[in-house]
Steps between C-alpha positions, in 0.01 A plus 500: 500500500428442134368655180296297251420622148141414407374725216619741227828311460606518134146631447348848525183442701388308810752654737545310828789439740495305828702575813539281805663669797452559873240224503282687249379420149496807275410575139627796302221553244254237383414589144287361221660362184391677181559416136696194392682313778821324405600321820318326783497674837560290810222503763543706813743326740235501775122505502327835454369484855858492633604825331544766768565813291501629145716798402351656187711713263206649306141450391538369143325164476815316388625579851178506705236310303515168689466650847125421507585139409744495793217613728257249351744223587540597864740797525413723795826687544578862416583663167743793529485760221533876452200724560435551128544130423247418770254745342552360150473139616164580655362554149728282287454178696123547501518557125702178459241307700220648290678389181555149638134465593372640170728270296385198699137599449557541124672160477217348701242626251716376211537158663123461509485559124795278408591158631868562408538800735547441872347728758758697699527620856639853549859514618364684804193698602426854612497404868857371460613832353325692776646267761860556394445875457410509872841342575697785333716716729565842334857632543677829427804527277834515682391373841652190659228262617554227757276228362584250776805380693771444242329673205518869404405664170509839326331617180685729255338680205599316181305721254320227303139549613320709757614349832755264344801418712818310535499321836791474740468193724718441806487142629656402834545141611735356769652845550591543132334756272480498121353775287316434174370756253218409262495751217139447396449653155751781454346810346607683187663839558342834406147362473192716558344524846732267693843556651813333367608174671688553826821307566581278799843509659556161660402136451643156552276355231296661222208358303445723196281510192631493143195566282691731263845364581593472133374827353528876529215749486720758327756757603255789497163517667238450226266785418190311612272802470619595151484143368158437649367827357628400154328159519176659615497755218576245226230262628236770551573641152414154363178502702611219729525428872819456700450194720754466780518165682632617834565360843227644720745587775804707412510524123146640467584784739822575308303520174254741662797714607620522137152558360437785744812675370396438136158646576630804689760582232250427215750277320254308279421761239145480369394259776574700814181388678536127435329282764693256717325198650639299789302178477602307809334522841829384652694776324250760622538384861878480466515856369330614821757309706782671307354834607471391863868392514646788299686661793707189573547360148490770229820646354588869511365580152156365587509663843555843344159461334343373821630802693341723236167329560513304171407135485777356275286206383165671424383739228198620301369237261591206724214252522491208744307187403394300803200288403490250215236718329736800504773277359284378211395853407861604429519314170162630380636856512667568163707797621875420481610435854756350736388182679717385792397160628636197688652251496834628378593170330149457350447172683172591671269787581328766293795561268408186308162652409671816375742293293206315348348833391822667381760244390339448158482874424809625306439859615549403867816461708568247776772658711694282744661678792633216714677165510327213318584155638563206269178315425266797550269650239687829530830331412337331198370833368839668540666212317272555200229235513247543215194363682390446858203331658289701742188358666511208258505725193799543263601867464728629224779729624485808276557775757842663545685313779746734674707520817594813693876454496676489836174497695582262781463487874805270517860612513706404195835323516680822590251579776527150646880522502486843665273365775708193584820707482360732767600270788812629675650151502418223255248256649611145570255380236264665252214274393358600161128425455185636330617491140449281196720190498785626282485850652557372856806305385636780283457772763653287775804437277525871420505596870758230573742560212473877459426620855652233724169409668457150644188408307277198464179454300299235691227275367188432705579266787854625569577520873772713659630498858539863606728430798756282324464673165469166323239343277293225658355407162552634148187433298495410134242647259182293475294577186141590578231236457132561452328463831167578657472844657534475881156625596458563872123528521394139448344357814766230541777758444346718773498201736868428431587867556319494834693185600831666407407802707417279798832316464684833490328607822594172669864537394510852645349390832829367636569704812134559576386422854427128547144578605437694179661233282286233662186707439602553137558124454158422650333744260674342198403152614142614550483624140652173376252293702210699356597436137654153523 
């Protein structure tokens, strides 16, 4: 019975943990790395085809974005997630696949024009996203689920995103049971729409995030509505647009919640009827999913509006841009406006077009409302870069670059400490992950020295025996090297994935009736004879 740390160790994105217990191979999250990567991640300890289950904390792509790649390489197990996470993944993973395919197509066209540019295969294709979506098993909060002999799980609302959860995992092997709790991303308290993170009472071992493990959001809840209204008025008075790079799922819906209140209370004097554009097909679909899951996920403040028959994330003057033509028309309209568009870190999507049209205009405001990872365009803008390159063209940064203070879906240091202190007895070990390098180390030391927690901040590749409570291997940091992207859709890669899947089936056939095993062997030999 062991735990292996694979991704988001001394890094913020690419979350992935591996469990081996009760004869099963399990992943907790399988996320995509975003922004600058500092350390190399070890490969999965077994082939993708051998993975039996994935337990998914939430739908953000740094936790879910490689699930289609897992499928492309032979995974045919089940993905357990909450109802809302299942709904969001149905659109987000398709969106990821669409982006992969479009980027590969663009690079292919560029390669034809330039001998120095290599053509690229997409990381995975739409059929891979659709394939893994069919493997998702929706689960309710608070219900114990017997996954198989020796493995039980339960999802608890963690308040970070619609459907986000911490996951309790009970593993039983040779008559001994150990309980792990994976925090997922712990939500910030007193945020719009979603409930505060719920605590968990018992655990032998805890794997917890530390994104904001070295900072505080502030003692008092910020006046988001008042501050946003002030920014809108100042920008509109100058004749400019307020462009908000926003994560399509979660942050966009929170911004709509604030904007509805600003509109209803007429807080932007002289511009009360300002238009708001949501320019992201994904955000539009996600907003519908928020509405569908409101009864299970919304907090009491939002539910008061719902019970009055008010949609808390819709209002007059809200315009949804779906097609590329509708998106292009936004910047030809000279009326001062709010433009909410993805991606939230400005790394891809329609937001880059809006930045191209507005960054050089001193009357405009670019308002950041979420975390910006190191190495992203969003981080560069916040840090004061004077010029950026968009679509091959240099753009001067003359717009006002602002952040909505305290706007975060992640708990701060105080919130993280409150969550891990909620266990009735201190866990045997608290593994600190999902934070920048120095933050993981600093937060682990804080928990150890100030709160008496038995902490450890593992690097990718660290292995821990859950029965003995001892490390099997303590990995050292390995600086990242440039490497080719692991595309899954090349023909040879598909063949290897099929072979891994076949091997996994053979390994699981032990115990099958002799007659069936013999028939299976004959079929394999027949295929080999045909192609040899």
